[in-house]
DRENDO-1510 file (C-alpha; in Angstrom, 1 decimal, always signed):
<recs>
REC; n; res; u; v; w
REC; 1; UNK; -18.0; +37.0; -49.5 .
REC; 2; UNK; -18.1; +40.0; -47.1 .
REC; 3; UNK; -15.5; +40.7; -44.5 .
REC; 4; UNK; -17.9; +40.0; -41.7 .
REC; 5; UNK; -18.7; +36.5; -43.2 .
REC; 6; UNK; -15.0; +35.8; -43.6 .
REC; 7; UNK; -14.4; +36.6; -40.0 .
REC; 8; UNK; -17.2; +34.4; -38.9 .
REC; 9; UNK; -15.9; +31.5; -41.0 .
REC; 10; UNK; -12.4; +31.9; -39.6 .
REC; 11; UNK; -13.8; +32.0; -36.0 .
REC; 12; UNK; -15.8; +28.9; -36.6 .
REC; 13; UNK; -12.8; +27.1; -38.0 .
REC; 14; UNK; -10.7; +28.0; -35.0 .
REC; 15; UNK; -13.4; +26.7; -32.6 .
REC; 16; UNK; -13.4; +23.4; -34.5 .
REC; 17; UNK; -9.6; +23.0; -34.5 .
REC; 18; UNK; -9.1; +24.1; -30.8 .
REC; 19; UNK; -10.4; +21.0; -29.1 .
REC; 20; UNK; -7.8; +18.9; -30.9 .
REC; 21; UNK; -5.0; +20.9; -29.2 .
REC; 22; UNK; -5.0; +19.7; -25.6 .
REC; 23; UNK; -3.0; +21.2; -22.7 .
REC; 24; UNK; +0.0; +19.2; -21.5 .
REC; 25; UNK; -0.7; +17.0; -18.5 .
REC; 26; UNK; -0.4; +18.0; -15.7 .
REC; 27; UNK; -1.2; +21.7; -16.0 .
REC; 28; UNK; -2.2; +22.0; -12.3 .
REC; 29; UNK; -1.5; +20.3; -9.0 .
REC; 30; UNK; -2.2; +16.5; -8.7 .
REC; 31; UNK; -3.6; +14.9; -5.6 .
REC; 32; UNK; -2.1; +11.5; -4.6 .
REC; 33; UNK; -4.5; +9.9; -2.0 .
REC; 34; UNK; -3.2; +7.7; +0.8 .
REC; 35; UNK; -6.1; +5.7; +2.4 .
REC; 36; UNK; -4.2; +5.5; +5.8 .
REC; 37; UNK; -2.8; +7.8; +8.4 .
REC; 38; UNK; +0.6; +9.5; +8.0 .
REC; 39; UNK; +3.7; +7.6; +9.0 .
REC; 40; UNK; +3.0; +4.1; +7.6 .
REC; 41; UNK; +4.7; +2.5; +4.6 .
REC; 42; UNK; +2.0; +3.6; +2.2 .
REC; 43; UNK; +2.5; +7.2; +3.3 .
REC; 44; UNK; +6.3; +6.9; +3.1 .
REC; 45; UNK; +6.1; +5.6; -0.5 .
REC; 46; UNK; +3.6; +8.2; -1.5 .
REC; 47; UNK; +5.7; +11.1; -0.2 .
REC; 48; UNK; +8.9; +9.8; -1.9 .
REC; 49; UNK; +7.0; +9.3; -5.2 .
REC; 50; UNK; +5.1; +12.7; -4.9 .
REC; 51; UNK; +8.4; +14.5; -4.6 .
REC; 52; UNK; +9.9; +12.8; -7.6 .
REC; 53; UNK; +6.8; +13.3; -9.7 .
REC; 54; UNK; +6.6; +17.0; -8.7 .
REC; 55; UNK; +10.1; +17.5; -9.9 .
REC; 56; UNK; +9.5; +15.6; -13.1 .
REC; 57; UNK; +6.2; +17.4; -13.9 .
REC; 58; UNK; +7.0; +20.8; -12.6 .
REC; 59; UNK; +3.7; +20.7; -10.8 .
REC; 60; UNK; +3.0; +20.0; -7.1 .
REC; 61; UNK; +1.9; +16.5; -6.3 .
REC; 62; UNK; +0.0; +16.7; -2.9 .
REC; 63; UNK; -0.3; +13.7; -0.7 .
REC; 64; UNK; -3.8; +13.6; +1.0 .
REC; 65; UNK; -4.4; +11.1; +3.8 .
REC; 66; UNK; -8.0; +9.9; +3.8 .
REC; 67; UNK; -8.3; +7.2; +6.5 .
REC; 68; UNK; -10.9; +4.7; +7.6 .
REC; 69; UNK; -12.7; +1.5; +6.7 .
REC; 70; UNK; -9.6; -0.5; +6.0 .
REC; 71; UNK; -8.6; +1.8; +3.2 .
REC; 72; UNK; -11.9; +2.0; +1.5 .
REC; 73; UNK; -12.8; +5.6; +2.3 .
REC; 74; UNK; -9.7; +6.9; +0.5 .
REC; 75; UNK; -10.0; +4.4; -2.3 .
REC; 76; UNK; -13.6; +5.4; -2.9 .
REC; 77; UNK; -12.7; +9.1; -3.1 .
REC; 78; UNK; -10.4; +8.2; -6.1 .
REC; 79; UNK; -13.0; +5.9; -7.7 .
REC; 80; UNK; -15.6; +8.7; -7.6 .
REC; 81; UNK; -13.1; +11.4; -8.9 .
REC; 82; UNK; -13.3; +12.8; -12.4 .
REC; 83; UNK; -11.1; +10.6; -14.7 .
REC; 84; UNK; -8.7; +13.3; -15.7 .
REC; 85; UNK; -5.5; +12.2; -13.9 .
REC; 86; UNK; -5.7; +14.9; -11.2 .
REC; 87; UNK; -6.8; +12.4; -8.4 .
REC; 88; UNK; -4.7; +9.3; -8.1 .
REC; 89; UNK; -4.3; +6.6; -5.4 .
REC; 90; UNK; -1.2; +5.3; -3.9 .
REC; 91; UNK; -2.8; +2.0; -3.2 .
REC; 92; UNK; -1.7; -0.6; -0.7 .
REC; 93; UNK; -2.8; -4.3; -1.0 .
REC; 94; UNK; -6.1; -4.3; +1.0 .
REC; 95; UNK; -8.1; -1.7; -0.8 .
REC; 96; UNK; -7.2; -3.1; -4.2 .
REC; 97; UNK; -6.7; -6.9; -3.7 .
REC; 98; UNK; -8.1; -8.1; -0.4 .
REC; 99; UNK; -11.2; -6.1; +0.7 .
REC; 100; UNK; -13.4; -7.5; -2.0 .
REC; 101; UNK; -12.7; -10.9; -0.5 .
REC; 102; UNK; -13.5; -9.8; +3.1 .
REC; 103; UNK; -16.3; -7.3; +3.0 .
REC; 104; UNK; -19.8; -8.0; +1.7 .
REC; 105; UNK; -20.7; -4.3; +1.4 .
REC; 106; UNK; -18.3; -2.3; -0.8 .
REC; 107; UNK; -19.3; +0.8; -2.6 .
REC; 108; UNK; -16.7; +0.2; -5.3 .
REC; 109; UNK; -15.3; -2.7; -7.2 .
REC; 110; UNK; -11.5; -2.7; -7.1 .
REC; 111; UNK; -11.3; -4.7; -10.4 .
REC; 112; UNK; -13.6; -2.5; -12.6 .
REC; 113; UNK; -13.5; +0.8; -10.9 .
REC; 114; UNK; -9.8; +1.4; -10.9 .
REC; 115; UNK; -7.2; +1.9; -13.6 .
REC; 116; UNK; -4.0; +0.1; -12.6 .
REC; 117; UNK; -1.1; +2.4; -13.6 .
REC; 118; UNK; +2.1; +1.2; -12.0 .
REC; 119; UNK; +3.5; -1.0; -9.2 .
REC; 120; UNK; +6.1; +1.0; -7.3 .
REC; 121; UNK; +7.5; -0.9; -4.3 .
REC; 122; UNK; +7.2; -3.9; -2.1 .
REC; 123; UNK; +8.4; -5.2; +1.3 .
REC; 124; UNK; +7.8; -8.3; +3.4 .
REC; 125; UNK; +6.1; -8.0; +6.7 .
REC; 126; UNK; +8.1; -8.1; +9.9 .
REC; 127; UNK; +6.7; -9.3; +13.2 .
REC; 128; UNK; +7.7; -7.0; +16.1 .
REC; 129; UNK; +7.1; -7.3; +19.8 .
REC; 130; UNK; +6.5; -4.4; +22.2 .
REC; 131; UNK; +8.6; -3.7; +25.3 .
REC; 132; UNK; +6.0; -5.2; +27.7 .
REC; 133; UNK; +6.1; -8.7; +26.0 .
REC; 134; UNK; +8.7; -10.9; +27.6 .
REC; 135; UNK; +9.7; -12.6; +24.3 .
REC; 136; UNK; +12.7; -11.8; +22.2 .
REC; 137; UNK; +12.3; -14.6; +19.7 .
REC; 138; UNK; +9.7; -17.1; +18.3 .
REC; 139; UNK; +10.7; -19.8; +20.8 .
REC; 140; UNK; +10.1; -17.5; +23.8 .
REC; 141; UNK; +6.9; -16.3; +22.2 .
REC; 142; UNK; +5.6; -19.8; +21.8 .
REC; 143; UNK; +6.4; -20.5; +25.5 .
REC; 144; UNK; +4.1; -17.7; +26.5 .
REC; 145; UNK; +1.2; -19.5; +24.9 .
REC; 146; UNK; +0.3; -21.4; +28.1 .
REC; 147; UNK; +1.1; -18.5; +30.4 .
REC; 148; UNK; -0.9; -15.6; +29.0 .
REC; 149; UNK; -4.7; -15.8; +28.5 .
REC; 150; UNK; -4.5; -13.3; +25.6 .
REC; 151; UNK; -1.8; -11.7; +23.5 .
REC; 152; UNK; -3.0; -8.6; +21.6 .
REC; 153; UNK; -1.8; -7.9; +18.1 .
REC; 154; UNK; -2.6; -4.8; +16.0 .
REC; 155; UNK; -3.3; -4.2; +12.4 .
REC; 156; UNK; -4.2; -1.2; +10.2 .
REC; 157; UNK; -7.6; -2.5; +9.7 .
REC; 158; UNK; -9.9; -5.6; +9.4 .
REC; 159; UNK; -9.1; -8.0; +6.6 .
REC; 160; UNK; -5.8; -6.5; +5.5 .
REC; 161; UNK; -2.5; -8.3; +5.2 .
REC; 162; UNK; -1.4; -7.6; +8.8 .
REC; 163; UNK; -4.7; -9.0; +10.0 .
REC; 164; UNK; -4.2; -12.1; +7.9 .
REC; 165; UNK; -0.7; -12.5; +9.1 .
REC; 166; UNK; -1.8; -12.4; +12.7 .
REC; 167; UNK; -4.4; -15.0; +12.0 .
REC; 168; UNK; -1.9; -17.2; +10.2 .
REC; 169; UNK; +0.5; -16.9; +13.0 .
REC; 170; UNK; -2.3; -17.9; +15.4 .
REC; 171; UNK; -3.3; -21.0; +13.4 .
REC; 172; UNK; +0.4; -22.1; +12.9 .
REC; 173; UNK; +1.5; -21.7; +16.6 .
REC; 174; UNK; -1.7; -22.0; +18.6 .
REC; 175; UNK; -0.9; -18.8; +20.4 .
REC; 176; UNK; -4.0; -17.0; +22.1 .
REC; 177; UNK; -3.8; -14.0; +19.8 .
REC; 178; UNK; -6.5; -11.3; +19.8 .
REC; 179; UNK; -6.8; -8.8; +17.0 .
REC; 180; UNK; -7.0; -5.1; +17.6 .
REC; 181; UNK; -7.7; -3.0; +14.5 .
REC; 182; UNK; -6.4; +0.6; +14.0 .
REC; 183; UNK; -6.8; +3.3; +11.4 .
REC; 184; UNK; -3.3; +3.2; +10.3 .
REC; 185; UNK; +0.2; +1.7; +10.9 .
REC; 186; UNK; +1.7; +4.6; +12.7 .
REC; 187; UNK; -1.1; +4.6; +15.3 .
REC; 188; UNK; -0.6; +0.9; +16.0 .
REC; 189; UNK; +3.1; +1.4; +16.3 .
REC; 190; UNK; +2.6; +4.0; +18.9 .
REC; 191; UNK; +0.5; +1.7; +21.0 .
REC; 192; UNK; +3.0; -1.2; +20.4 .
REC; 193; UNK; +5.8; +1.0; +21.9 .
REC; 194; UNK; +3.5; +2.1; +24.7 .
REC; 195; UNK; +2.5; -1.4; +25.6 .
REC; 196; UNK; -1.2; -1.2; +24.7 .
REC; 197; UNK; -0.7; -4.1; +22.3 .
REC; 198; UNK; +1.9; -6.8; +22.3 .
REC; 199; UNK; +2.7; -7.7; +18.7 .
REC; 200; UNK; +2.4; -6.1; +15.3 .
REC; 201; UNK; +3.2; -7.1; +11.7 .
REC; 202; UNK; +4.4; -4.3; +9.5 .
REC; 203; UNK; +7.0; -3.6; +6.8 .
REC; 204; UNK; +10.4; -2.4; +8.0 .
REC; 205; UNK; +10.0; +1.4; +7.4 .
REC; 206; UNK; +7.6; +2.3; +10.3 .
REC; 207; UNK; +9.3; -0.1; +12.7 .
REC; 208; UNK; +13.0; +0.6; +12.0 .
REC; 209; UNK; +13.5; +3.7; +14.2 .
REC; 210; UNK; +12.0; +2.0; +17.3 .
REC; 211; UNK; +13.9; -1.2; +16.6 .
REC; 212; UNK; +17.2; +0.7; +16.4 .
REC; 213; UNK; +16.3; +2.6; +19.6 .
REC; 214; UNK; +15.7; -0.7; +21.4 .
REC; 215; UNK; +12.0; +0.0; +22.0 .
REC; 216; UNK; +10.8; -2.9; +19.7 .
REC; 217; UNK; +12.1; -6.3; +19.1 .
REC; 218; UNK; +11.8; -7.9; +15.6 .
REC; 219; UNK; +10.8; -11.6; +15.9 .
REC; 220; UNK; +10.7; -12.7; +12.3 .
REC; 221; UNK; +10.5; -11.6; +8.7 .
REC; 222; UNK; +7.5; -13.1; +6.9 .
REC; 223; UNK; +9.3; -14.3; +3.8 .
REC; 224; UNK; +12.1; -16.5; +2.6 .
REC; 225; UNK; +14.9; -13.9; +2.5 .
REC; 226; UNK; +16.4; -11.9; +5.4 .
REC; 227; UNK; +15.9; -8.1; +5.3 .
REC; 228; UNK; +19.0; -6.0; +4.5 .
REC; 229; UNK; +18.2; -3.6; +7.3 .
REC; 230; UNK; +17.5; -6.4; +9.7 .
REC; 231; UNK; +20.2; -9.0; +8.9 .
REC; 232; UNK; +20.0; -10.8; +12.2 .
REC; 233; UNK; +16.2; -11.4; +12.1 .
REC; 234; UNK; +15.3; -14.9; +10.9 .
REC; 235; UNK; +12.7; -15.6; +8.2 .
REC; 236; UNK; +9.4; -17.5; +8.8 .
REC; 237; UNK; +10.8; -20.1; +6.3 .
REC; 238; UNK; +13.9; -20.6; +8.5 .
REC; 239; UNK; +11.6; -21.0; +11.5 .
REC; 240; UNK; +9.7; -23.8; +9.9 .
REC; 241; UNK; +6.6; -21.7; +8.9 .
REC; 242; UNK; +6.7; -21.4; +5.1 .
REC; 243; UNK; +3.0; -20.7; +5.0 .
REC; 244; UNK; +3.7; -17.3; +6.7 .
REC; 245; UNK; +5.0; -15.4; +3.7 .
REC; 246; UNK; +3.3; -12.1; +3.1 .
REC; 247; UNK; +4.6; -9.1; +1.1 .
REC; 248; UNK; +3.1; -5.7; +1.1 .
REC; 249; UNK; +3.1; -3.8; -2.2 .
REC; 250; UNK; +2.3; -0.3; -3.2 .
REC; 251; UNK; +1.1; +0.9; -6.6 .
REC; 252; UNK; -0.5; +3.9; -8.4 .
REC; 253; UNK; -4.1; +3.7; -9.5 .
REC; 254; UNK; -6.6; +6.1; -11.1 .
REC; 255; UNK; -10.3; +6.0; -11.6 .
REC; 256; UNK; -11.8; +3.9; -14.3 .
REC; 257; UNK; -12.0; +5.4; -17.8 .
REC; 258; UNK; -8.8; +7.4; -17.7 .
REC; 259; UNK; -7.8; +8.6; -21.1 .
REC; 260; UNK; -5.1; +6.5; -22.8 .
REC; 261; UNK; -2.6; +9.3; -23.1 .
REC; 262; UNK; -2.7; +9.9; -19.3 .
REC; 263; UNK; -2.4; +6.2; -18.5 .
REC; 264; UNK; +0.6; +6.1; -20.7 .
REC; 265; UNK; +2.2; +9.2; -19.3 .
REC; 266; UNK; +1.7; +8.4; -15.7 .
REC; 267; UNK; +2.9; +4.8; -16.0 .
REC; 268; UNK; +5.8; +5.7; -18.1 .
REC; 269; UNK; +6.9; +8.5; -15.8 .
REC; 270; UNK; +6.7; +6.3; -12.7 .
REC; 271; UNK; +8.8; +3.6; -14.5 .
REC; 272; UNK; +11.3; +6.3; -15.4 .
REC; 273; UNK; +11.6; +7.4; -11.8 .
REC; 274; UNK; +12.0; +3.7; -10.6 .
REC; 275; UNK; +14.9; +3.4; -13.1 .
REC; 276; UNK; +16.8; +6.2; -11.3 .
REC; 277; UNK; +19.4; +4.7; -8.9 .
REC; 278; UNK; +18.9; +7.7; -6.4 .
REC; 279; UNK; +15.2; +6.9; -6.1 .
REC; 280; UNK; +15.8; +3.1; -5.7 .
REC; 281; UNK; +18.3; +3.9; -2.9 .
REC; 282; UNK; +15.8; +6.2; -1.2 .
REC; 283; UNK; +13.4; +3.3; -1.1 .
REC; 284; UNK; +16.0; +0.8; +0.1 .
REC; 285; UNK; +17.0; +3.2; +2.9 .
REC; 286; UNK; +13.5; +2.8; +4.2 .
REC; 287; UNK; +13.4; -1.0; +3.9 .
REC; 288; UNK; +11.5; -1.0; +0.6 .
REC; 289; UNK; +12.3; -2.6; -2.8 .
REC; 290; UNK; +11.6; -1.0; -6.1 .
REC; 291; UNK; +9.2; -3.2; -8.0 .
REC; 292; UNK; +8.5; -1.6; -11.4 .
REC; 293; UNK; +5.5; -3.1; -13.3 .
REC; 294; UNK; +3.0; -1.5; -15.6 .
REC; 295; UNK; +0.4; -2.5; -18.2 .
REC; 296; UNK; -0.5; -6.1; -18.6 .
REC; 297; UNK; +2.3; -7.3; -16.3 .
REC; 298; UNK; +0.8; -5.2; -13.4 .
REC; 299; UNK; -2.7; -6.5; -14.2 .
REC; 300; UNK; -1.4; -10.1; -14.2 .
REC; 301; UNK; +0.3; -9.4; -10.8 .
REC; 302; UNK; -3.0; -8.1; -9.3 .
REC; 303; UNK; -4.9; -11.2; -10.5 .
REC; 304; UNK; -2.3; -13.5; -8.9 .
REC; 305; UNK; -2.6; -11.5; -5.6 .
REC; 306; UNK; -6.4; -11.9; -5.6 .
REC; 307; UNK; -6.0; -15.6; -6.1 .
REC; 308; UNK; -3.4; -15.9; -3.3 .
REC; 309; UNK; -5.5; -13.9; -0.8 .
REC; 310; UNK; -8.7; -15.8; -1.6 .
REC; 311; UNK; -7.0; -18.9; -0.3 .
REC; 312; UNK; -5.7; -17.2; +2.8 .
REC; 313; UNK; -9.1; -15.8; +3.6 .
REC; 314; UNK; -10.5; -19.4; +3.5 .
REC; 315; UNK; -7.6; -20.8; +5.6 .
REC; 316; UNK; -7.8; -18.1; +8.3 .
REC; 317; UNK; -11.5; -18.0; +8.6 .
REC; 318; UNK; -11.5; -14.2; +8.5 .
REC; 319; UNK; -14.7; -14.5; +6.4 .
REC; 320; UNK; -16.8; -11.6; +5.0 .
REC; 321; UNK; -17.6; -8.7; +7.3 .
</recs>
């Protein structure tokens, strides 16, 4: 065999072997999409996780806020992204578990178009009253029912947990509540402090600063356990409303058809971060609880959430938009 033919044979062999050797993931920056405005709990969790993953991967993880349509615009961006692990979603309950139950026209299916990677954190909703509402507890709030024609409550979007919480509160108390949707939690909190709306359900993180400053009054925790950062605030169960128990959760998702090695690495690395006491403490300092789940356990959790919210949608009459 001539030298030229030998060189061609070696070159061909190298080309055949090369695809088997893949670059380590990630070899460039990763985008972590948040489908809501900065300042809400989803954004807070995303930025804490992005920093931890950046340190672990030695690559920048960029948080991108893509707001609108009750989280569906940001979610769709991830669904349509190339399934290579470089575009992920820090998902909040609505765009993954609730919107399918509420909206007739969705351009993605949260069950088939996402790869569920890891559950990160959770927190119960807290009902807070603004400074212009003359009610500091549930009893005083109930007393306003016959005095005010309308009590405005906000939410980060139609059909989400906060919207459902408001409608549940309305049905349980008979209060004249009117829903005002926003493009994100932080925007609603601004209006709550400013008096444009009267009530707002949110997790502790976006409310805590204003509660401590005396600008907002926490009325109740929508759960069966008191919040560590709000120990004096009664739960809905204590107040005789066990039906009003709603917990926000936040997880990492990718597009469908992610390669198995990337699924395993991302979920494993997130679980590893959630096992670090310093990260758990950083979540707790914001009023969030580390909730590590991956694989089949995470998928089973999502199925249970869909079943739970299907019943709430029927009870509240939110219906399909």
